[in-house]
N, C-alpha and C positions, 0 to 999 in steps of 0.2 A: 230168363237168361237167353243168350244168343243161341239160335239154332233149335230151341225147344218150342214146340207149339204151345200156344196159350189156350186154355180152355175157354169155350164160348158159353156164356150164360144163356139160359133159355129166354130170359126177358129182355135181351138186347137185340138190336137189329144187325143182321149179318152185313159184312162189308160189300158184298155184291149188290145187295138191294140199295144200300146207301149210295154206291157209285152210280147205279142206274138212275136213281132219283135225282142226283146231282147233274148227270148228263142230260136228263130230260129238262131240268130247270135251265141249264146253260143253252141248250138248243132253242128253247122257247123264249130266251132272253128275259127270264123272270128277274125282276129287280131284287126281290127278297124272297127267300124260301126257307122254311123251317122244316127240317127233317128230324122227326122224333116219333116215338111211339105215343099213342093217344093220351094216356094220363099225364105224362110229362109235358106234352105239347100244349094242352089246355092250361096247365099251371104256368108255363112260361109265357103264354099269351096273356093271361090275366095279370101276371107280374109286370109285364112290359107295358101294357096299355092301361091297366088299372092298379097302379102301385099302392094306393091306399088300402085296397082290399087285402093285399098280402100282408099288411102290417096289423091287421085285426087280430 
């Protein structure tokens, strides 16, 4: 609801870190950056570049 703080889960990245990583990527003119915590990052990478593995 509006005006109420939302609880932050411990397994999520905080917004300040995400904003910092995005700013670093923009300043360094990175064409593509993936900002995620390690387990989900590897799974997204595998699904993107090796789609047949994710269908097994």
